[in-house]
N, C-alpha and C positions, 0 to 999 in steps of 0.2 A: 527611124530607126529600125521598122517593123521589116522595109523591103531590104536595108542591107543587111539585114542577117534572115532574105531569103525568103519574106516571111506577109504576108498581108493580114491587113487593118481588119476588122469586119468589126468591132466593136467597138465602140465609145462613150463615152459619159462623163459626162462633167457639175459636178457638182450634186449626183442623183438623175440628172436629166441625160436621158440618153441623143450625142449631138451625128450629124457629119462629118469627118473632122469638118470639111471647111467652110462651117457654121462658128466652131471655134471663133476664128477671125472677129467676123462681125460682133458675137459680145464683148459687150464696156465691163473691164472690174477685176476684181484677185481673184482666184479659185482657189477652193478649200480643200475639193479633192477631184481629182484627173484619176479615171480610170482605161484600159484597153484591154483589148484582149486579139490575139490574132495569131493565122494559122499559119502553118510550116505550107510550103506551096503544094506539098505531095499531099496535103487532107483537105488543100482548097475542095477536087474533087467530090470528094466522100460528102462536105461540110451544105455543099448546093442540094446533093440528092438528099440530107438532113432536110438544107429549109425548103423543097418544094412539094416534100416529106408531108413535113408541119405544116404549110400554106394548102397543103389538099383536105388536110384536115381540118382548117382553119374555116374552110370554105367548106366542106361535108356539112360542119355545125351551121353553121349559115344557112346554106340551102336546107335543112331538116326543118330550121324555125323558119321558112320561107316561104314551104310545106302549108303550113296553118295558117303562116300569116297574108297569102295573097286571099285566101278564102273567106278572110273576115273583113277585106280591102272590097273596093271600092276597082272597077277595072283600069282605072290611069293610076292610082295609087299604086295596084300589081305589078303593071309594067316598068313605074321609076324599080320598086324594090329587083326585079327585074334584070335593070339598067346596071344596079350596081353592084345584082349579084356577079354579072358575067367579069367585070373587070378584076374583082377576087377569081373567078376562075382560070383566070389566064398568069396568075400570077404562081404559081407552081411551070410551068409552061415557059415562061420567061426565068425565071431562075435555071431552068436546064439548060434553056439559051447557051448559059454563058457556060456552059461545058463545050471543051476541044471532042471532039466528033472521035479524038483516038485516043479517048480517056481509055478507051477497053475494048478490045476488040475477041469478040466472041469465035468462038470454033464449034465446029460443026453446025456450022449454018445457024447457028442462032440470033436472033434480031441481033441488030448493030441497035449503038443506040443514034444516030443517027435516023435509020427508022420505025425503034420508038418513040422518038417525036413528030415525026411526021403523020405515024400513024396516030400520036394523040390531038396534033393541029387539024387533023382531018375529021375526026371525032367532035370533036370541041365544035369547029364550023356547024358541020353535022347538028347536032345535040342543039347547037344556039340556032342553031336557025329555025326545029322544032320549038325551042322554045316563046322568039317571034312569031313565028305564027298563032302559037296559041295567047301570046299578048293582044290579039285581036278578035276572038272572042269573047262574045256579050260575057262567058260565062264565066268565072276564075276559075270553076272547079275544073279547066282546060288545063288551066296554068299549071295548078297544085301539081295534079295527074305528071305534064311533062317533067317537074322540077323532080318528083318521087319517080317516074317509073324510070327517067333519062341520063338527067344530071348526076341524083344520086349515088348509079350505078359506075357510072362515066367514072367520079372524084373516087370509088373503092378502087376499081380497078387500076389507077394511076396509082392511089396510094397501095398496090399490091406490087402494080412494078416498080415502084419506087426503090421498096423494101428489096426484091430481092435483088434491083441494081444495085443498092447498098450492099450489100451480101458480098456480091459477086466482087465488086468493085472490093469488098473491103479483103475477103480471099485472095485477090490480086496480089494488092498489096501484102498483106503478111505473108504470101510466097513467098512472094521477091525478097523482101526482109530476113526471110530465114536461109533462102542461098544465097544473100550477099548483094542479089543485084541492085541497082540503082534507078 
């Protein structure tokens, strides 16, 4: 139904349990309540940026918690904590990778979405190397320091960039709506 109306299904809940649409066929029995939410295709880029921003904020909370958690654990536990965290750091960038590069073309030499994604990927690779190196130090303070001094600022910068992109995208959508353009 969503696709017929040129909408994208992004949230699906059956009997209070969030599901992927493909999971429904594997559940047996009658369903009492089915809820779903969809987006207009023009809203999809904004939603992806909001999702990436939310993922970055969640990752920042977990990294902040990890800054002290690695100090009270041994080196092995601290490494495992980092390896779980790095997957969460990639989530916002994966969400952004779903955005078409043509979502917004800036004027006046401003950075494009593609350039922003490339820069963020390079930054993540660089800080991941720094954190991986710190993981092999004998003292967990090295890992705690790099999480606090490299990873948290990167997440903050990513969140700020995403906020600006969302505002810019919204302004473009609003101006197109005001002029009647599609």
